PyMOL CGO cylinders between C-alpha atoms (Angstrom):
from pymol import cmd
from pymol.cgo import CYLINDER

trace = [
    CYLINDER, -184.46, 11.54, 53.17, -183.14, 11.62, 57.13, 0.3, 1, 1, 1, 1, 1, 1,
    CYLINDER, -183.14, 11.62, 57.13, -183.87, 15.00, 58.70, 0.3, 1, 1, 1, 1, 1, 1,
    CYLINDER, -183.87, 15.00, 58.70, -182.04, 15.59, 61.91, 0.3, 1, 1, 1, 1, 1, 1,
    CYLINDER, -182.04, 15.59, 61.91, -182.19, 18.73, 64.05, 0.3, 1, 1, 1, 1, 1, 1,
    CYLINDER, -182.19, 18.73, 64.05, -179.36, 21.41, 64.52, 0.3, 1, 1, 1, 1, 1, 1,
    CYLINDER, -179.36, 21.41, 64.52, -177.93, 22.59, 67.62, 0.3, 1, 1, 1, 1, 1, 1,
    CYLINDER, -177.93, 22.59, 67.62, -175.76, 25.51, 68.80, 0.3, 1, 1, 1, 1, 1, 1,
    CYLINDER, -175.76, 25.51, 68.80, -172.67, 24.86, 71.17, 0.3, 1, 1, 1, 1, 1, 1,
    CYLINDER, -172.67, 24.86, 71.17, -175.49, 25.83, 73.97, 0.3, 1, 1, 1, 1, 1, 1,
    CYLINDER, -175.49, 25.83, 73.97, -177.68, 22.74, 73.50, 0.3, 1, 1, 1, 1, 1, 1,
    CYLINDER, -177.68, 22.74, 73.50, -180.59, 24.47, 71.73, 0.3, 1, 1, 1, 1, 1, 1,
    CYLINDER, -180.59, 24.47, 71.73, -182.00, 23.60, 68.61, 0.3, 1, 1, 1, 1, 1, 1,
    CYLINDER, -182.00, 23.60, 68.61, -181.53, 26.24, 65.97, 0.3, 1, 1, 1, 1, 1, 1,
    CYLINDER, -181.53, 26.24, 65.97, -183.48, 24.26, 63.10, 0.3, 1, 1, 1, 1, 1, 1,
    CYLINDER, -183.48, 24.26, 63.10, -183.21, 20.91, 60.96, 0.3, 1, 1, 1, 1, 1, 1,
    CYLINDER, -183.21, 20.91, 60.96, -181.20, 19.80, 58.05, 0.3, 1, 1, 1, 1, 1, 1,
    CYLINDER, -181.20, 19.80, 58.05, -181.85, 17.21, 55.52, 0.3, 1, 1, 1, 1, 1, 1,
    CYLINDER, -181.85, 17.21, 55.52, -179.02, 14.54, 54.80, 0.3, 1, 1, 1, 1, 1, 1,
    CYLINDER, -179.02, 14.54, 54.80, -178.42, 12.77, 51.72, 0.3, 1, 1, 1, 1, 1, 1,
    CYLINDER, -178.42, 12.77, 51.72, -179.89, 9.40, 51.98, 0.3, 1, 1, 1, 1, 1, 1,
    CYLINDER, -179.89, 9.40, 51.98, -177.24, 7.89, 50.00, 0.3, 1, 1, 1, 1, 1, 1,
    CYLINDER, -177.24, 7.89, 50.00, -174.72, 8.40, 52.55, 0.3, 1, 1, 1, 1, 1, 1,
    CYLINDER, -174.72, 8.40, 52.55, -177.23, 8.44, 55.95, 0.3, 1, 1, 1, 1, 1, 1,
    CYLINDER, -177.23, 8.44, 55.95, -179.52, 6.26, 54.90, 0.3, 1, 1, 1, 1, 1, 1,
    CYLINDER, -179.52, 6.26, 54.90, -177.80, 3.45, 53.25, 0.3, 1, 1, 1, 1, 1, 1,
    CYLINDER, -177.80, 3.45, 53.25, -177.93, -0.42, 53.52, 0.3, 1, 1, 1, 1, 1, 1,
    CYLINDER, -177.93, -0.42, 53.52, -175.77, -1.42, 56.33, 0.3, 1, 1, 1, 1, 1, 1,
    CYLINDER, -175.77, -1.42, 56.33, -173.50, -4.05, 55.33, 0.3, 1, 1, 1, 1, 1, 1,
    CYLINDER, -173.50, -4.05, 55.33, -171.48, -5.41, 58.51, 0.3, 1, 1, 1, 1, 1, 1,
    CYLINDER, -171.48, -5.41, 58.51, -169.04, -7.69, 56.16, 0.3, 1, 1, 1, 1, 1, 1,
    CYLINDER, -169.04, -7.69, 56.16, -167.42, -4.26, 54.77, 0.3, 1, 1, 1, 1, 1, 1,
    CYLINDER, -167.42, -4.26, 54.77, -167.41, -2.79, 58.06, 0.3, 1, 1, 1, 1, 1, 1,
    CYLINDER, -167.41, -2.79, 58.06, -165.63, -5.83, 59.51, 0.3, 1, 1, 1, 1, 1, 1,
    CYLINDER, -165.63, -5.83, 59.51, -163.06, -5.73, 56.64, 0.3, 1, 1, 1, 1, 1, 1,
    CYLINDER, -163.06, -5.73, 56.64, -162.07, -2.00, 56.58, 0.3, 1, 1, 1, 1, 1, 1,
    CYLINDER, -162.07, -2.00, 56.58, -161.54, -2.13, 60.50, 0.3, 1, 1, 1, 1, 1, 1,
    CYLINDER, -161.54, -2.13, 60.50, -159.42, -5.34, 60.40, 0.3, 1, 1, 1, 1, 1, 1,
    CYLINDER, -159.42, -5.34, 60.40, -157.31, -3.54, 57.54, 0.3, 1, 1, 1, 1, 1, 1,
    CYLINDER, -157.31, -3.54, 57.54, -157.16, -0.36, 59.70, 0.3, 1, 1, 1, 1, 1, 1,
    CYLINDER, -157.16, -0.36, 59.70, -155.95, -1.92, 62.60, 0.3, 1, 1, 1, 1, 1, 1,
    CYLINDER, -155.95, -1.92, 62.60, -153.37, -4.10, 60.59, 0.3, 1, 1, 1, 1, 1, 1,
    CYLINDER, -153.37, -4.10, 60.59, -152.20, -1.33, 58.82, 0.3, 1, 1, 1, 1, 1, 1,
    CYLINDER, -152.20, -1.33, 58.82, -151.55, 0.32, 62.22, 0.3, 1, 1, 1, 1, 1, 1,
    CYLINDER, -151.55, 0.32, 62.22, -149.01, -2.36, 63.17, 0.3, 1, 1, 1, 1, 1, 1,
    CYLINDER, -149.01, -2.36, 63.17, -145.51, -1.48, 62.85, 0.3, 1, 1, 1, 1, 1, 1,
    CYLINDER, -145.51, -1.48, 62.85, -144.25, -4.88, 62.34, 0.3, 1, 1, 1, 1, 1, 1,
    CYLINDER, -144.25, -4.88, 62.34, -140.84, -4.35, 63.81, 0.3, 1, 1, 1, 1, 1, 1,
    CYLINDER, -140.84, -4.35, 63.81, -140.82, -7.08, 66.40, 0.3, 1, 1, 1, 1, 1, 1,
    CYLINDER, -140.82, -7.08, 66.40, -137.44, -9.06, 66.41, 0.3, 1, 1, 1, 1, 1, 1,
    CYLINDER, -137.44, -9.06, 66.41, -136.04, -11.88, 68.40, 0.3, 1, 1, 1, 1, 1, 1,
    CYLINDER, -136.04, -11.88, 68.40, -133.16, -14.09, 67.56, 0.3, 1, 1, 1, 1, 1, 1,
    CYLINDER, -133.16, -14.09, 67.56, -132.93, -17.75, 66.53, 0.3, 1, 1, 1, 1, 1, 1,
    CYLINDER, -132.93, -17.75, 66.53, -130.46, -20.40, 67.71, 0.3, 1, 1, 1, 1, 1, 1,
    CYLINDER, -130.46, -20.40, 67.71, -128.57, -19.50, 64.89, 0.3, 1, 1, 1, 1, 1, 1,
    CYLINDER, -128.57, -19.50, 64.89, -128.00, -16.16, 65.53, 0.3, 1, 1, 1, 1, 1, 1,
    CYLINDER, -128.00, -16.16, 65.53, -127.41, -15.94, 69.44, 0.3, 1, 1, 1, 1, 1, 1,
    CYLINDER, -127.41, -15.94, 69.44, -123.84, -15.43, 70.00, 0.3, 1, 1, 1, 1, 1, 1,
    CYLINDER, -123.84, -15.43, 70.00, -121.69, -18.58, 71.88, 0.3, 1, 1, 1, 1, 1, 1,
    CYLINDER, -121.69, -18.58, 71.88, -122.65, -22.01, 72.22, 0.3, 1, 1, 1, 1, 1, 1,
    CYLINDER, -122.65, -22.01, 72.22, -120.36, -23.12, 69.47, 0.3, 1, 1, 1, 1, 1, 1,
    CYLINDER, -120.36, -23.12, 69.47, -118.82, -26.31, 71.82, 0.3, 1, 1, 1, 1, 1, 1,
    CYLINDER, -118.82, -26.31, 71.82, -120.64, -28.97, 72.83, 0.3, 1, 1, 1, 1, 1, 1,
    CYLINDER, -120.64, -28.97, 72.83, -121.26, -28.52, 76.57, 0.3, 1, 1, 1, 1, 1, 1,
    CYLINDER, -121.26, -28.52, 76.57, -120.58, -32.40, 77.49, 0.3, 1, 1, 1, 1, 1, 1,
    CYLINDER, -120.58, -32.40, 77.49, -119.43, -35.71, 75.79, 0.3, 1, 1, 1, 1, 1, 1,
    CYLINDER, -119.43, -35.71, 75.79, -122.65, -37.51, 74.39, 0.3, 1, 1, 1, 1, 1, 1,
    CYLINDER, -122.65, -37.51, 74.39, -122.66, -40.58, 76.25, 0.3, 1, 1, 1, 1, 1, 1,
    CYLINDER, -122.66, -40.58, 76.25, -121.35, -41.57, 79.89, 0.3, 1, 1, 1, 1, 1, 1,
    CYLINDER, -121.35, -41.57, 79.89, -122.50, -38.47, 81.84, 0.3, 1, 1, 1, 1, 1, 1,
    CYLINDER, -122.50, -38.47, 81.84, -126.01, -39.28, 83.24, 0.3, 1, 1, 1, 1, 1, 1,
    CYLINDER, -126.01, -39.28, 83.24, -127.20, -36.54, 81.49, 0.3, 1, 1, 1, 1, 1, 1,
    CYLINDER, -127.20, -36.54, 81.49, -129.22, -35.93, 78.31, 0.3, 1, 1, 1, 1, 1, 1,
    CYLINDER, -129.22, -35.93, 78.31, -127.25, -35.21, 75.23, 0.3, 1, 1, 1, 1, 1, 1,
    CYLINDER, -127.25, -35.21, 75.23, -126.91, -31.57, 74.27, 0.3, 1, 1, 1, 1, 1, 1,
    CYLINDER, -126.91, -31.57, 74.27, -125.30, -30.05, 71.16, 0.3, 1, 1, 1, 1, 1, 1,
    CYLINDER, -125.30, -30.05, 71.16, -125.10, -26.45, 71.94, 0.3, 1, 1, 1, 1, 1, 1,
    CYLINDER, -125.10, -26.45, 71.94, -125.74, -24.18, 75.08, 0.3, 1, 1, 1, 1, 1, 1,
    CYLINDER, -125.74, -24.18, 75.08, -127.92, -22.02, 72.64, 0.3, 1, 1, 1, 1, 1, 1,
    CYLINDER, -127.92, -22.02, 72.64, -130.73, -24.60, 72.14, 0.3, 1, 1, 1, 1, 1, 1,
    CYLINDER, -130.73, -24.60, 72.14, -134.04, -23.07, 72.99, 0.3, 1, 1, 1, 1, 1, 1,
    CYLINDER, -134.04, -23.07, 72.99, -134.41, -25.09, 76.19, 0.3, 1, 1, 1, 1, 1, 1,
    CYLINDER, -134.41, -25.09, 76.19, -131.25, -23.33, 77.58, 0.3, 1, 1, 1, 1, 1, 1,
    CYLINDER, -131.25, -23.33, 77.58, -131.41, -20.07, 79.49, 0.3, 1, 1, 1, 1, 1, 1,
    CYLINDER, -131.41, -20.07, 79.49, -129.86, -17.79, 76.99, 0.3, 1, 1, 1, 1, 1, 1,
    CYLINDER, -129.86, -17.79, 76.99, -130.76, -19.88, 74.22, 0.3, 1, 1, 1, 1, 1, 1,
    CYLINDER, -130.76, -19.88, 74.22, -132.52, -18.68, 70.69, 0.3, 1, 1, 1, 1, 1, 1,
    CYLINDER, -132.52, -18.68, 70.69, -135.86, -18.79, 69.96, 0.3, 1, 1, 1, 1, 1, 1,
    CYLINDER, -135.86, -18.79, 69.96, -138.24, -21.23, 68.21, 0.3, 1, 1, 1, 1, 1, 1,
    CYLINDER, -138.24, -21.23, 68.21, -139.99, -19.71, 65.48, 0.3, 1, 1, 1, 1, 1, 1,
    CYLINDER, -139.99, -19.71, 65.48, -138.66, -16.52, 66.47, 0.3, 1, 1, 1, 1, 1, 1,
    CYLINDER, -138.66, -16.52, 66.47, -140.87, -13.23, 65.42, 0.3, 1, 1, 1, 1, 1, 1,
    CYLINDER, -140.87, -13.23, 65.42, -139.32, -11.16, 62.52, 0.3, 1, 1, 1, 1, 1, 1,
    CYLINDER, -139.32, -11.16, 62.52, -139.91, -8.21, 61.12, 0.3, 1, 1, 1, 1, 1, 1,
    CYLINDER, -139.91, -8.21, 61.12, -142.85, -7.87, 58.55, 0.3, 1, 1, 1, 1, 1, 1,
    CYLINDER, -142.85, -7.87, 58.55, -145.32, -6.21, 56.73, 0.3, 1, 1, 1, 1, 1, 1,
    CYLINDER, -145.32, -6.21, 56.73, -148.85, -6.42, 58.00, 0.3, 1, 1, 1, 1, 1, 1,
    CYLINDER, -148.85, -6.42, 58.00, -150.42, -4.23, 55.70, 0.3, 1, 1, 1, 1, 1, 1,
    CYLINDER, -150.42, -4.23, 55.70, -153.66, -5.13, 54.21, 0.3, 1, 1, 1, 1, 1, 1,
    CYLINDER, -153.66, -5.13, 54.21, -155.24, -3.07, 51.35, 0.3, 1, 1, 1, 1, 1, 1,
    CYLINDER, -155.24, -3.07, 51.35, -158.74, -2.87, 50.65, 0.3, 1, 1, 1, 1, 1, 1,
    CYLINDER, -158.74, -2.87, 50.65, -160.77, -1.48, 47.63, 0.3, 1, 1, 1, 1, 1, 1,
    CYLINDER, -160.77, -1.48, 47.63, -161.67, 1.97, 47.37, 0.3, 1, 1, 1, 1, 1, 1,
    CYLINDER, -161.67, 1.97, 47.37, -165.27, 0.90, 47.04, 0.3, 1, 1, 1, 1, 1, 1,
    CYLINDER, -165.27, 0.90, 47.04, -165.67, -1.48, 49.89, 0.3, 1, 1, 1, 1, 1, 1,
    CYLINDER, -165.67, -1.48, 49.89, -164.15, 1.45, 52.22, 0.3, 1, 1, 1, 1, 1, 1,
    CYLINDER, -164.15, 1.45, 52.22, -166.79, 3.79, 50.85, 0.3, 1, 1, 1, 1, 1, 1,
    CYLINDER, -166.79, 3.79, 50.85, -169.46, 1.32, 51.57, 0.3, 1, 1, 1, 1, 1, 1,
    CYLINDER, -169.46, 1.32, 51.57, -168.21, 0.77, 55.04, 0.3, 1, 1, 1, 1, 1, 1,
    CYLINDER, -168.21, 0.77, 55.04, -168.21, 4.67, 55.75, 0.3, 1, 1, 1, 1, 1, 1,
    CYLINDER, -168.21, 4.67, 55.75, -171.94, 4.75, 54.46, 0.3, 1, 1, 1, 1, 1, 1,
    CYLINDER, -171.94, 4.75, 54.46, -172.80, 1.92, 56.55, 0.3, 1, 1, 1, 1, 1, 1,
    CYLINDER, -172.80, 1.92, 56.55, -171.59, 3.24, 59.95, 0.3, 1, 1, 1, 1, 1, 1,
    CYLINDER, -171.59, 3.24, 59.95, -172.32, 6.78, 59.08, 0.3, 1, 1, 1, 1, 1, 1,
    CYLINDER, -172.32, 6.78, 59.08, -176.24, 5.54, 58.52, 0.3, 1, 1, 1, 1, 1, 1,
    CYLINDER, -176.24, 5.54, 58.52, -175.56, 3.33, 61.82, 0.3, 1, 1, 1, 1, 1, 1,
    CYLINDER, -175.56, 3.33, 61.82, -174.89, 6.48, 63.56, 0.3, 1, 1, 1, 1, 1, 1,
    CYLINDER, -174.89, 6.48, 63.56, -178.24, 8.13, 62.48, 0.3, 1, 1, 1, 1, 1, 1,
    CYLINDER, -178.24, 8.13, 62.48, -180.39, 5.10, 62.90, 0.3, 1, 1, 1, 1, 1, 1,
    CYLINDER, -180.39, 5.10, 62.90, -179.29, 4.94, 66.51, 0.3, 1, 1, 1, 1, 1, 1,
    CYLINDER, -179.29, 4.94, 66.51, -179.85, 8.82, 67.23, 0.3, 1, 1, 1, 1, 1, 1,
    CYLINDER, -179.85, 8.82, 67.23, -176.09, 9.16, 67.90, 0.3, 1, 1, 1, 1, 1, 1,
    CYLINDER, -176.09, 9.16, 67.90, -175.42, 11.88, 65.51, 0.3, 1, 1, 1, 1, 1, 1,
    CYLINDER, -175.42, 11.88, 65.51, -175.74, 15.39, 66.25, 0.3, 1, 1, 1, 1, 1, 1,
    CYLINDER, -175.74, 15.39, 66.25, -175.49, 18.24, 64.08, 0.3, 1, 1, 1, 1, 1, 1,
    CYLINDER, -175.49, 18.24, 64.08, -173.91, 21.42, 65.26, 0.3, 1, 1, 1, 1, 1, 1,
    CYLINDER, -173.91, 21.42, 65.26, -174.74, 24.71, 63.61, 0.3, 1, 1, 1, 1, 1, 1,
    CYLINDER, -174.74, 24.71, 63.61, -170.95, 25.62, 63.82, 0.3, 1, 1, 1, 1, 1, 1,
    CYLINDER, -170.95, 25.62, 63.82, -167.90, 25.55, 66.19, 0.3, 1, 1, 1, 1, 1, 1,
    CYLINDER, -167.90, 25.55, 66.19, -165.36, 28.19, 66.41, 0.3, 1, 1, 1, 1, 1, 1,
    CYLINDER, -165.36, 28.19, 66.41, -162.86, 29.02, 69.37, 0.3, 1, 1, 1, 1, 1, 1,
    CYLINDER, -162.86, 29.02, 69.37, -160.36, 32.15, 69.08, 0.3, 1, 1, 1, 1, 1, 1,
    CYLINDER, -160.36, 32.15, 69.08, -158.29, 30.48, 71.87, 0.3, 1, 1, 1, 1, 1, 1,
    CYLINDER, -158.29, 30.48, 71.87, -158.01, 26.65, 73.24, 0.3, 1, 1, 1, 1, 1, 1,
    CYLINDER, -158.01, 26.65, 73.24, -160.84, 26.84, 76.01, 0.3, 1, 1, 1, 1, 1, 1,
    CYLINDER, -160.84, 26.84, 76.01, -161.60, 22.84, 77.32, 0.3, 1, 1, 1, 1, 1, 1,
    CYLINDER, -161.60, 22.84, 77.32, -164.29, 24.34, 79.47, 0.3, 1, 1, 1, 1, 1, 1,
    CYLINDER, -164.29, 24.34, 79.47, -166.00, 25.87, 76.56, 0.3, 1, 1, 1, 1, 1, 1,
    CYLINDER, -166.00, 25.87, 76.56, -165.88, 22.15, 75.08, 0.3, 1, 1, 1, 1, 1, 1,
    CYLINDER, -165.88, 22.15, 75.08, -166.81, 20.39, 78.25, 0.3, 1, 1, 1, 1, 1, 1,
    CYLINDER, -166.81, 20.39, 78.25, -169.98, 22.84, 78.75, 0.3, 1, 1, 1, 1, 1, 1,
    CYLINDER, -169.98, 22.84, 78.75, -171.00, 22.00, 75.12, 0.3, 1, 1, 1, 1, 1, 1,
    CYLINDER, -171.00, 22.00, 75.12, -170.29, 18.34, 75.47, 0.3, 1, 1, 1, 1, 1, 1,
    CYLINDER, -170.29, 18.34, 75.47, -172.80, 18.62, 78.73, 0.3, 1, 1, 1, 1, 1, 1,
    CYLINDER, -172.80, 18.62, 78.73, -175.38, 20.48, 77.17, 0.3, 1, 1, 1, 1, 1, 1,
    CYLINDER, -175.38, 20.48, 77.17, -175.86, 18.17, 73.89, 0.3, 1, 1, 1, 1, 1, 1,
    CYLINDER, -175.86, 18.17, 73.89, -175.63, 15.48, 76.63, 0.3, 1, 1, 1, 1, 1, 1,
    CYLINDER, -175.63, 15.48, 76.63, -173.20, 13.12, 74.54, 0.3, 1, 1, 1, 1, 1, 1,
    CYLINDER, -173.20, 13.12, 74.54, -171.21, 10.23, 75.53, 0.3, 1, 1, 1, 1, 1, 1,
    CYLINDER, -171.21, 10.23, 75.53, -167.63, 9.66, 74.18, 0.3, 1, 1, 1, 1, 1, 1,
    CYLINDER, -167.63, 9.66, 74.18, -168.14, 12.22, 71.57, 0.3, 1, 1, 1, 1, 1, 1,
    CYLINDER, -168.14, 12.22, 71.57, -166.16, 12.20, 68.39, 0.3, 1, 1, 1, 1, 1, 1,
    CYLINDER, -166.16, 12.20, 68.39, -166.39, 15.84, 67.01, 0.3, 1, 1, 1, 1, 1, 1,
    CYLINDER, -166.39, 15.84, 67.01, -166.12, 16.19, 63.52, 0.3, 1, 1, 1, 1, 1, 1,
    CYLINDER, -166.12, 16.19, 63.52, -164.83, 19.60, 62.09, 0.3, 1, 1, 1, 1, 1, 1,
    CYLINDER, -164.83, 19.60, 62.09, -164.39, 21.09, 58.42, 0.3, 1, 1, 1, 1, 1, 1,
    CYLINDER, -164.39, 21.09, 58.42, -160.66, 21.45, 58.67, 0.3, 1, 1, 1, 1, 1, 1,
    CYLINDER, -160.66, 21.45, 58.67, -157.97, 21.12, 61.40, 0.3, 1, 1, 1, 1, 1, 1,
    CYLINDER, -157.97, 21.12, 61.40, -158.03, 23.74, 64.05, 0.3, 1, 1, 1, 1, 1, 1,
    CYLINDER, -158.03, 23.74, 64.05, -155.13, 23.77, 66.83, 0.3, 1, 1, 1, 1, 1, 1,
    CYLINDER, -155.13, 23.77, 66.83, -157.57, 26.04, 69.04, 0.3, 1, 1, 1, 1, 1, 1,
    CYLINDER, -157.57, 26.04, 69.04, -160.34, 22.99, 69.04, 0.3, 1, 1, 1, 1, 1, 1,
    CYLINDER, -160.34, 22.99, 69.04, -157.82, 20.28, 69.10, 0.3, 1, 1, 1, 1, 1, 1,
    CYLINDER, -157.82, 20.28, 69.10, -155.95, 21.56, 72.09, 0.3, 1, 1, 1, 1, 1, 1,
    CYLINDER, -155.95, 21.56, 72.09, -159.39, 22.22, 73.72, 0.3, 1, 1, 1, 1, 1, 1,
    CYLINDER, -159.39, 22.22, 73.72, -160.70, 18.94, 73.34, 0.3, 1, 1, 1, 1, 1, 1,
    CYLINDER, -160.70, 18.94, 73.34, -157.34, 16.52, 73.77, 0.3, 1, 1, 1, 1, 1, 1,
    CYLINDER, -157.34, 16.52, 73.77, -157.47, 16.68, 77.83, 0.3, 1, 1, 1, 1, 1, 1,
    CYLINDER, -157.47, 16.68, 77.83, -161.25, 15.59, 77.82, 0.3, 1, 1, 1, 1, 1, 1,
    CYLINDER, -161.25, 15.59, 77.82, -161.27, 12.10, 78.93, 0.3, 1, 1, 1, 1, 1, 1,
    CYLINDER, -161.27, 12.10, 78.93, -163.07, 9.75, 76.16, 0.3, 1, 1, 1, 1, 1, 1,
    CYLINDER, -163.07, 9.75, 76.16, -163.57, 12.65, 73.60, 0.3, 1, 1, 1, 1, 1, 1,
    CYLINDER, -163.57, 12.65, 73.60, -161.70, 13.28, 70.43, 0.3, 1, 1, 1, 1, 1, 1,
    CYLINDER, -161.70, 13.28, 70.43, -161.66, 15.97, 67.55, 0.3, 1, 1, 1, 1, 1, 1,
    CYLINDER, -161.66, 15.97, 67.55, -160.89, 14.80, 63.71, 0.3, 1, 1, 1, 1, 1, 1,
    CYLINDER, -160.89, 14.80, 63.71, -161.09, 16.92, 60.59, 0.3, 1, 1, 1, 1, 1, 1,
    CYLINDER, -161.09, 16.92, 60.59, -163.32, 15.67, 57.91, 0.3, 1, 1, 1, 1, 1, 1,
    CYLINDER, -163.32, 15.67, 57.91, -160.94, 14.44, 55.67, 0.3, 1, 1, 1, 1, 1, 1,
    CYLINDER, -160.94, 14.44, 55.67, -159.39, 12.18, 58.27, 0.3, 1, 1, 1, 1, 1, 1,
    CYLINDER, -159.39, 12.18, 58.27, -162.52, 10.80, 59.23, 0.3, 1, 1, 1, 1, 1, 1,
    CYLINDER, -162.52, 10.80, 59.23, -162.56, 6.76, 59.41, 0.3, 1, 1, 1, 1, 1, 1,
    CYLINDER, -162.56, 6.76, 59.41, -164.66, 3.70, 59.94, 0.3, 1, 1, 1, 1, 1, 1,
    CYLINDER, -164.66, 3.70, 59.94, -162.80, 2.69, 63.52, 0.3, 1, 1, 1, 1, 1, 1,
    CYLINDER, -162.80, 2.69, 63.52, -162.92, 6.13, 65.30, 0.3, 1, 1, 1, 1, 1, 1,
    CYLINDER, -162.92, 6.13, 65.30, -166.31, 6.20, 64.47, 0.3, 1, 1, 1, 1, 1, 1,
    CYLINDER, -166.31, 6.20, 64.47, -167.40, 3.17, 65.88, 0.3, 1, 1, 1, 1, 1, 1,
    CYLINDER, -167.40, 3.17, 65.88, -165.19, 3.45, 68.71, 0.3, 1, 1, 1, 1, 1, 1,
    CYLINDER, -165.19, 3.45, 68.71, -166.91, 6.48, 70.29, 0.3, 1, 1, 1, 1, 1, 1,
    CYLINDER, -166.91, 6.48, 70.29, -170.28, 6.89, 71.13, 0.3, 1, 1, 1, 1, 1, 1,
    CYLINDER, -170.28, 6.89, 71.13, -171.80, 10.24, 69.93, 0.3, 1, 1, 1, 1, 1, 1,
    CYLINDER, -171.80, 10.24, 69.93, -171.02, 11.36, 66.61, 0.3, 1, 1, 1, 1, 1, 1,
    CYLINDER, -171.02, 11.36, 66.61, -170.99, 15.63, 66.76, 0.3, 1, 1, 1, 1, 1, 1,
    CYLINDER, -170.99, 15.63, 66.76, -170.84, 16.94, 63.45, 0.3, 1, 1, 1, 1, 1, 1,
    CYLINDER, -170.84, 16.94, 63.45, -170.82, 20.39, 62.09, 0.3, 1, 1, 1, 1, 1, 1,
    CYLINDER, -170.82, 20.39, 62.09, -173.03, 21.33, 59.25, 0.3, 1, 1, 1, 1, 1, 1,
    CYLINDER, -173.03, 21.33, 59.25, -169.88, 22.37, 57.37, 0.3, 1, 1, 1, 1, 1, 1,
    CYLINDER, -169.88, 22.37, 57.37, -168.47, 19.01, 57.89, 0.3, 1, 1, 1, 1, 1, 1,
    CYLINDER, -168.47, 19.01, 57.89, -171.77, 17.47, 56.64, 0.3, 1, 1, 1, 1, 1, 1,
    CYLINDER, -171.77, 17.47, 56.64, -171.76, 19.16, 53.56, 0.3, 1, 1, 1, 1, 1, 1,
    CYLINDER, -171.76, 19.16, 53.56, -168.12, 17.74, 52.62, 0.3, 1, 1, 1, 1, 1, 1,
    CYLINDER, -168.12, 17.74, 52.62, -168.97, 14.34, 53.63, 0.3, 1, 1, 1, 1, 1, 1,
    CYLINDER, -168.97, 14.34, 53.63, -171.80, 14.41, 51.29, 0.3, 1, 1, 1, 1, 1, 1,
    CYLINDER, -171.80, 14.41, 51.29, -169.83, 15.99, 48.59, 0.3, 1, 1, 1, 1, 1, 1,
    CYLINDER, -169.83, 15.99, 48.59, -167.17, 12.74, 48.89, 0.3, 1, 1, 1, 1, 1, 1,
    CYLINDER, -167.17, 12.74, 48.89, -169.69, 9.92, 49.51, 0.3, 1, 1, 1, 1, 1, 1,
    CYLINDER, -169.69, 9.92, 49.51, -173.06, 11.03, 47.79, 0.3, 1, 1, 1, 1, 1, 1,
]
cmd.load_cgo(trace, "trace")
């Protein structure tokens, strides 16, 4: 069973916490992680790119010159792809990029990346994190005290004060536990999680 130290916002150790081994000591399955990340990035695509083919470009109804006798290559329309202002060959059209993945695969991928963070000592447990008003300086001091790089701060619920405090810090982000996802965990270096958020993660994935 993994055991991690618990720190306060000043960077001092205040205790330890036993983690559920089915979530934080699971077998790491890279194939599931890869498929989930690919699907997540694909689902972010808008798919609204569009260009016109030669049949959709206006003009070009008249043959530009006669077929023979001019010494030039034969042309049927000034809207052929080789002409400036012509249509595009195999023009991209709006399409749906969405990829669906099984719920069990998403769950396996999440357990894999959480276990990976624990194995690589990149998960930090916080006793708690509360701010009455937005204060970026407080979060910066906490990050420096914990000595973490590119942190993803995971809190139990959405908190506007914490969000506004973190949003101006380069390479740092904050996410409520219900929005936690595989790609964001992999994109950031350290995972800074509150004890309350850990309890919710274990409740969902254990």
